[in-house]
C-alpha positions in Angstrom: 10.8 26.3 -37.7 7.4 27.4 -36.2 5.9 25.2 -33.5 3.7 22.5 -34.9 5.4 22.5 -38.3 8.4 20.4 -37.4 9.5 17.9 -40.0 7.9 14.5 -39.2 10.1 11.4 -39.0 9.9 9.3 -42.2 6.8 7.2 -41.9 3.6 6.1 -43.5 1.5 8.4 -45.7 -1.2 8.2 -43.0 1.3 9.5 -40.3 2.5 12.4 -42.6 -1.1 13.4 -43.5 -2.1 13.2 -39.8 0.8 15.5 -38.8 0.0 18.0 -41.5 -3.7 18.1 -40.6 -2.8 18.6 -36.9 -0.4 21.4 -37.6 -2.7 23.2 -40.0 -5.7 22.8 -37.6 -3.8 24.4 -34.8 -2.9 27.4 -36.9 -6.4 27.8 -38.3 -8.0 27.6 -34.9 -5.5 30.1 -33.5 -6.3 32.6 -36.3 -10.1 32.0 -35.9 -9.9 31.9 -32.1 -11.8 28.7 -32.2 -9.8 26.2 -30.1 -10.7 22.6 -30.6 -12.9 23.1 -33.6 -12.8 20.4 -36.3 -11.3 21.5 -39.6 -10.8 18.2 -41.5 -12.8 15.1 -42.2 -11.7 12.2 -40.0 -9.9 10.3 -42.7 -8.6 10.6 -46.2 -8.7 8.6 -49.4 -5.5 8.5 -51.5 -5.9 8.1 -55.2 -3.3 7.8 -58.0 -3.8 10.3 -60.7 -2.8 8.6 -63.9 -3.6 11.2 -66.6 -4.9 14.7 -67.2 -8.5 13.6 -67.6 -8.5 12.0 -64.1 -6.9 15.2 -62.7 -9.6 17.3 -64.3 -12.3 15.1 -62.9 -10.8 15.2 -59.4 -10.3 19.0 -59.5 -13.9 19.4 -60.6 -15.1 17.2 -57.8 -13.1 19.3 -55.2 -14.4 22.6 -56.6 -18.1 21.6 -56.9 -18.6 19.8 -53.6 -19.5 22.1 -50.7 -17.8 21.8 -47.3 -19.6 19.1 -45.3 
């Protein structure tokens, strides 16, 4: 497995998301040649999607909100 993409130990959602964001950030910054640059917001907000209407609203929000 490529460095930085090792399977994390079973843990909390926060730990899994943190490991994912860390691995992806390293690879993005390597490709861009921008070491140390921030790629993600500092936290995340989980949300249970209960039906198709909620999924459509969330997808719309993601598509229509510019990178901040």
